[in-house]
C-alpha positions as CSV (number, residue, x, y, z in Angstrom):
1,M,0.0,0.0,0.0
2,D,1.7,3.2,-1.2
3,L,-0.2,5.5,1.2
4,K,1.8,4.5,4.2
5,Y,5.0,5.7,2.3
6,W,3.3,9.1,1.6
7,I,2.6,9.3,5.3
8,A,6.2,8.2,6.2
9,F,7.6,11.0,3.9
10,S,5.4,13.5,5.7
11,Y,7.5,13.0,8.8
12,L,10.5,14.4,7.0
13,P,10.2,18.2,7.1
14,E,12.7,18.4,4.2
15,I,10.1,16.9,1.9
16,G,7.6,19.6,1.0
17,S,5.1,19.6,-1.9
18,N,7.7,20.4,-4.5
19,R,10.1,17.6,-3.5
20,F,7.1,15.2,-3.2
21,R,6.5,15.9,-6.9
22,K,10.1,15.3,-7.8
23,L,10.0,11.9,-6.2
24,L,6.7,11.1,-7.9
25,N,8.0,12.1,-11.3
26,Y,11.1,10.0,-11.0
27,F,9.9,6.9,-9.1
28,K,7.0,4.6,-10.1
29,S,5.8,4.6,-6.5
30,L,6.7,6.2,-3.2
31,E,7.6,2.8,-1.8
32,L,10.5,2.7,-4.3
33,A,11.4,6.3,-3.3
34,W,11.4,5.4,0.4
35,K,13.7,2.5,-0.2
36,A,15.9,4.3,-2.7
37,G,19.6,4.9,-2.1
38,A,21.4,8.2,-2.1
39,N,22.3,8.1,-5.8
40,E,18.7,7.5,-6.9
41,L,17.4,10.3,-4.7
42,K,19.9,12.7,-6.2
43,E,18.9,11.6,-9.7
44,A,15.3,12.4,-8.7
45,G,16.4,16.0,-8.3
46,L,17.1,16.3,-4.6
47,D,20.4,18.0,-3.6
48,E,23.1,16.2,-1.6
49,K,22.4,17.8,1.8
50,I,18.7,17.0,1.6
51,V,19.5,13.4,0.6
52,E,21.8,13.0,3.5
53,K,19.1,14.2,5.9
54,I,16.5,11.8,4.4
55,I,18.8,8.8,4.6
56,L,19.6,9.6,8.2
57,K,16.1,10.4,9.5
58,R,14.1,7.6,7.7
59,K,16.0,5.0,9.7
60,A,13.9,6.1,12.7
61,I,10.6,6.0,10.8
62,N,8.6,2.8,10.5
63,P,5.9,3.3,7.8
64,D,3.7,0.6,9.2
65,E,3.8,2.0,12.7
66,K,3.0,5.5,11.5
67,F,0.1,4.2,9.5
68,E,-1.2,2.4,12.6
69,I,-1.2,5.7,14.5
70,L,-3.8,7.0,12.1
71,N,-6.0,4.0,12.7
72,K,-5.8,4.4,16.5
73,E,-6.6,8.1,16.3
74,N,-9.4,7.7,13.7
75,I,-7.5,10.0,11.3
76,K,-7.5,9.5,7.6
77,A,-5.1,10.7,4.9
78,I,-5.6,11.8,1.3
79,T,-3.0,12.6,-1.4
80,F,-3.3,15.4,-3.9
81,N,-3.8,13.0,-6.8
82,D,-6.9,11.4,-5.1
83,P,-10.2,12.4,-6.9
84,Q,-11.6,13.4,-3.5
85,F,-8.8,15.9,-2.8
86,P,-10.2,19.4,-2.4
87,K,-10.6,20.9,-5.9
88,L,-9.9,24.5,-5.0
89,L,-6.9,23.7,-2.9
90,K,-5.4,21.6,-5.7
91,E,-5.3,24.8,-7.9
92,I,-2.8,26.7,-5.7
93,D,1.0,26.6,-6.3
94,S,1.9,25.5,-2.8
95,C,-0.7,22.7,-2.6
96,P,0.2,20.2,0.1
97,A,0.9,16.7,-1.3
98,L,-0.9,15.1,1.6
99,L,-3.6,16.0,4.0
100,F,-4.6,14.4,7.3
101,Y,-8.2,14.8,8.2
102,K,-11.1,13.8,10.6
103,G,-14.6,13.8,9.1
104,D,-15.3,13.6,5.4
105,F,-14.8,15.7,2.3
106,Q,-18.0,16.7,0.6
107,K,-19.0,18.2,-2.8
108,Q,-20.4,21.3,-1.2
109,D,-16.9,22.2,0.1
110,E,-16.3,23.7,-3.3
111,F,-18.6,26.5,-2.2
112,S,-16.8,27.8,0.9
113,L,-15.6,31.0,2.5
114,A,-12.7,31.6,4.9
115,I,-13.4,33.8,7.9
116,V,-10.5,34.9,10.0
117,G,-9.6,37.8,12.2
118,T,-8.1,38.9,15.5
119,R,-7.9,36.8,18.6
120,K,-9.0,39.8,20.7
121,M,-12.5,40.7,19.4
122,S,-14.5,43.7,20.4
123,L,-18.2,43.7,20.9
124,Y,-18.5,45.1,17.4
125,G,-16.6,42.2,16.0
126,K,-18.7,39.7,17.8
127,Q,-21.9,41.4,16.7
128,I,-21.0,41.6,13.0
129,A,-19.7,38.0,13.0
130,L,-22.9,36.7,14.5
131,K,-25.0,38.4,11.8
132,I,-22.9,37.7,8.8
133,V,-22.0,34.1,9.6
134,K,-25.6,33.1,10.4
135,D,-26.8,34.6,7.1
136,L,-24.0,32.9,5.1
137,V,-24.8,29.5,6.6
138,Q,-28.4,30.0,5.5
139,T,-27.1,29.7,1.9
140,N,-25.3,26.4,2.5
141,L,-21.9,28.1,2.2
142,V,-19.2,26.2,4.0
143,I,-17.3,28.2,6.6
144,V,-13.5,27.6,6.8
145,S,-11.2,28.9,9.6
146,G,-8.3,28.1,11.8
147,L,-9.7,27.1,15.2
148,A,-7.7,30.0,16.8
149,K,-9.1,32.1,19.6
150,G,-11.3,35.0,18.8
151,V,-12.8,35.4,15.3
152,D,-11.9,31.8,14.1
153,S,-13.5,30.1,17.1
154,L,-16.6,32.3,16.9
155,A,-17.0,31.6,13.2
156,H,-16.9,27.8,13.8
157,Q,-19.3,28.1,16.8
158,I,-21.9,30.2,15.0
159,T,-21.8,27.8,12.0
160,I,-22.4,24.8,14.3
161,E,-25.2,26.5,16.2
162,S,-26.8,27.4,12.8
163,S,-26.6,23.8,11.7
164,G,-24.0,24.6,9.0
165,R,-20.8,22.9,7.9
166,T,-17.5,24.2,9.0
167,I,-13.9,23.2,8.3
168,A,-11.0,23.9,10.7
169,V,-7.4,23.9,9.4
170,L,-4.9,23.3,12.1
171,G,-1.2,24.2,12.5
172,S,-0.6,20.9,14.4
173,G,-1.2,17.2,14.1
174,L,-4.7,15.9,14.6
175,A,-4.0,13.6,17.6
176,K,-6.4,14.7,20.3
177,K,-3.7,15.8,22.6
178,N,-2.2,18.1,19.9
179,I,-5.3,20.0,19.0
180,Y,-4.4,23.7,19.4
181,P,-5.4,25.9,21.1
182,F,-5.9,23.2,23.8
183,E,-9.1,24.9,25.2
184,N,-10.7,24.4,21.7
185,Q,-10.4,20.6,21.8
186,N,-14.1,20.4,22.7
187,L,-14.9,22.7,19.8
188,A,-12.9,20.5,17.5
189,Q,-14.9,17.5,18.6
190,K,-18.2,19.3,18.0
191,I,-17.1,20.2,14.5
192,I,-16.6,16.5,13.7
193,E,-19.8,15.4,15.4
194,Q,-21.8,18.0,13.4
195,N,-20.8,17.1,9.9
196,G,-17.7,19.2,9.9
197,L,-14.0,18.5,9.0
198,L,-10.6,18.9,10.7
199,I,-7.6,19.2,8.3
200,S,-3.9,19.3,8.8
201,E,-0.8,18.8,6.6
202,Y,1.1,17.6,9.7
203,P,1.3,14.0,10.9
204,P,-0.9,13.2,14.0
205,E,1.8,13.4,16.7
206,I,3.3,16.7,15.5
207,T,2.9,19.3,18.2
208,P,2.0,22.9,17.4
209,Q,4.9,25.1,16.4
210,K,4.8,28.9,16.0
211,Y,6.0,28.9,12.5
212,F,3.4,26.3,11.3
213,F,0.5,28.7,11.7
214,P,1.4,31.4,9.1
215,Y,2.1,28.7,6.5
216,R,-1.1,26.8,7.2
217,N,-3.0,30.0,6.3
218,R,-2.4,29.3,2.6
219,I,-4.6,26.2,3.1
220,I,-7.4,28.2,4.7
221,S,-7.5,30.6,1.8
222,G,-6.7,27.9,-0.8
223,L,-9.8,25.8,0.2
224,T,-12.1,28.7,-0.4
225,L,-13.6,31.0,-3.0
226,G,-12.7,34.0,-0.9
227,T,-11.5,35.2,2.5
228,L,-13.4,37.5,4.9
229,I,-11.5,39.4,7.5
230,I,-13.5,40.5,10.6
231,E,-11.4,42.8,12.7
232,A,-7.6,42.7,12.4
233,P,-4.9,45.0,13.7
234,E,-2.1,46.2,11.4
235,K,0.1,43.1,11.9
236,S,-2.6,40.5,12.4
237,G,-2.0,36.9,11.3
238,A,-5.3,37.2,9.5
239,L,-3.7,39.5,7.0
240,I,-1.3,36.7,6.1
241,T,-4.3,34.7,5.0
242,A,-5.5,37.7,3.0
243,R,-2.2,37.9,1.3
244,Y,-2.3,34.2,0.4
245,A,-5.8,34.7,-1.0
246,L,-4.6,37.6,-3.2
247,E,-1.7,35.5,-4.5
248,Q,-4.1,32.6,-5.2
249,G,-6.5,34.8,-7.2
250,R,-9.3,34.5,-4.6
251,E,-11.7,37.2,-3.4
252,I,-10.8,39.3,-0.4
253,F,-13.5,40.8,1.8
254,A,-13.1,43.1,4.9
255,V,-15.5,44.5,7.4
256,P,-14.9,48.3,7.9
257,G,-14.3,49.6,11.4
258,N,-13.8,52.7,13.5
259,V,-10.7,54.5,12.3
260,Y,-9.6,55.1,15.9
261,N,-9.8,51.4,16.8
262,L,-6.5,49.5,16.4
263,N,-8.5,46.3,15.6
264,S,-9.9,48.0,12.5
265,V,-6.6,49.1,11.0
266,G,-5.9,45.9,9.0
267,C,-9.4,45.7,7.6
268,N,-9.6,49.3,6.6
269,N,-6.2,49.0,4.9
270,L,-7.4,46.0,3.0
271,I,-10.4,48.0,1.7
272,K,-8.1,50.9,0.7
273,M,-6.0,48.4,-1.3
274,G,-9.0,46.9,-3.1
275,G,-10.5,44.4,-0.8
276,K,-14.3,44.4,-1.0
277,L,-16.1,46.3,1.7
278,V,-18.6,44.1,3.6
279,N,-21.6,45.4,5.5
280,D,-23.6,42.2,5.4
281,A,-23.7,38.7,3.9
282,S,-25.3,39.9,0.6
283,D,-22.1,41.8,-0.2
284,I,-20.2,38.6,-0.2
285,L,-22.8,36.5,-2.0
286,D,-23.2,39.1,-4.8
287,A,-19.4,39.2,-5.3
288,L,-19.2,35.4,-5.5
289,N,-22.3,35.2,-7.8
290,F,-23.5,32.8,-5.2
291,V,-27.1,31.8,-6.0
292,R,-27.3,28.5,-4.0
293,T,-29.6,30.1,-1.4
294,V,-31.9,27.4,0.0
295,K,-33.6,29.7,2.5
296,P,-34.3,33.4,2.2
297,F,-33.0,35.7,4.8
298,V,-36.0,36.0,7.1
299,K,-36.0,38.2,10.1
300,K,-36.5,36.1,13.2
301,I,-39.7,36.9,15.1
302,I,-39.1,36.4,18.8
303,K,-42.1,35.7,20.9
304,P,-42.0,36.4,24.6
305,S,-42.7,33.5,27.0
306,N,-43.9,35.8,29.8
307,K,-44.4,39.5,30.7
308,E,-40.8,40.0,31.9
309,E,-39.5,38.8,28.5
310,A,-42.0,41.0,26.7
311,E,-40.7,44.0,28.7
312,L,-37.0,43.2,27.9
313,L,-37.7,42.7,24.2
314,K,-38.8,46.4,24.0
315,Y,-35.1,47.3,24.5
316,L,-33.2,44.4,23.0
317,S,-32.1,44.7,19.4
318,E,-29.2,44.0,17.1
319,E,-27.3,46.7,18.9
320,P,-25.5,45.6,22.1
321,I,-27.1,46.8,25.3
322,H,-25.7,46.4,28.8
323,V,-27.6,44.7,31.5
324,D,-27.5,47.9,33.6
325,K,-29.4,49.7,30.9
326,L,-32.0,47.0,30.8
327,I,-32.4,47.4,34.6
328,E,-32.7,51.1,34.2
329,F,-35.2,51.0,31.3
330,S,-37.4,48.1,32.4
331,K,-37.5,48.9,36.1
332,L,-37.2,45.2,36.8
333,S,-34.9,44.0,39.6
334,S,-31.4,42.8,38.7
335,T,-32.3,39.3,40.1
336,T,-35.3,39.1,37.8
337,I,-33.5,40.4,34.8
338,N,-30.5,38.1,35.2
339,S,-32.8,35.1,35.5
340,V,-34.9,36.1,32.5
341,L,-31.8,36.8,30.4
342,M,-30.4,33.4,31.2
343,M,-33.6,31.6,30.1
344,M,-33.8,33.7,26.9
345,E,-30.2,32.8,26.1
346,I,-30.8,29.1,26.8
347,N,-33.8,29.3,24.4
348,G,-31.8,30.9,21.7
349,K,-33.6,34.2,21.8
350,I,-30.6,36.4,22.7
351,K,-26.8,36.3,22.6
352,H,-24.4,37.3,25.3
353,L,-21.5,39.1,23.8
354,G,-19.5,39.2,27.0
355,G,-19.1,42.0,29.5
356,M,-22.9,41.7,30.2
357,Y,-23.8,43.0,26.8
358,Y,-26.7,41.3,25.0
359,I,-28.2,41.3,21.5
360,L,-31.1,39.5,19.8
361,A,-30.1,36.1,18.4
């Protein structure tokens, strides 16, 4: 079985996508490449120093053992020449030769959007993310992000809550203990359980490394028709994803923000440089000529369950409001309001943005 040799080569950091292709062009199979001597590897186009490292390092790698790790962790692998390999990703110059994944690839993944941004979101960022992502999911658009804190995590969470499909691209191996950030391991599990997908180009036991994350961003943008940036400071990692999207010929979208807010600098600069300004989901759908809407955008009608909810609904809207204002306007006690808000959130009527600010769901 040749796949185990693809997997074995993936443990050699010296073998990137370009060298994978050199080996495939020269050898009839990767099994032959794995077992080849130094002279043959040089004839395949690898330089002497790389060949020396391969010869040395492969002695410690057992292809059968590495393949068994995938079975134990319920991880699958797919090569770029497999018909099921993501079509859009295959188009980019730096397409990975091999992907590890949990879940399943689906046809609808060809209609996907990357959503990334700062790890330190403002209330404004949370508010716009909730609105845009929910509306995009209504169209069956697949949401792709990087499982990072902040915008990434929220995009995944909203998609799951809206019964949509989301794909997380990791900068680490997919073994459960290596899912990063570690506090998002439960979110990663929810993604798989709710028809989503986890992807990495790194073997299962590879731990997260700082330099993995900027490079994995090319996969986030490469999987998608376009990338939406929701809040990003001037040197945000999200802008690396935008740069990859530009190089790959994909659409770039950005949510404008307050010119005095550092979290808005990156997005506002993208718009000045030609990124498409986004106020709502329709701006993205129009730019992508996306007409696969299965449900129209219908404004949700929230019916109160009691007189206290009816009173609070007079003041709750899509604009964040602090609980202190609700107490002031409604004249209800803080104990009553906190209890009612908790039940309204449980029932999906409102969203808590953090800091005791609430909006309608």
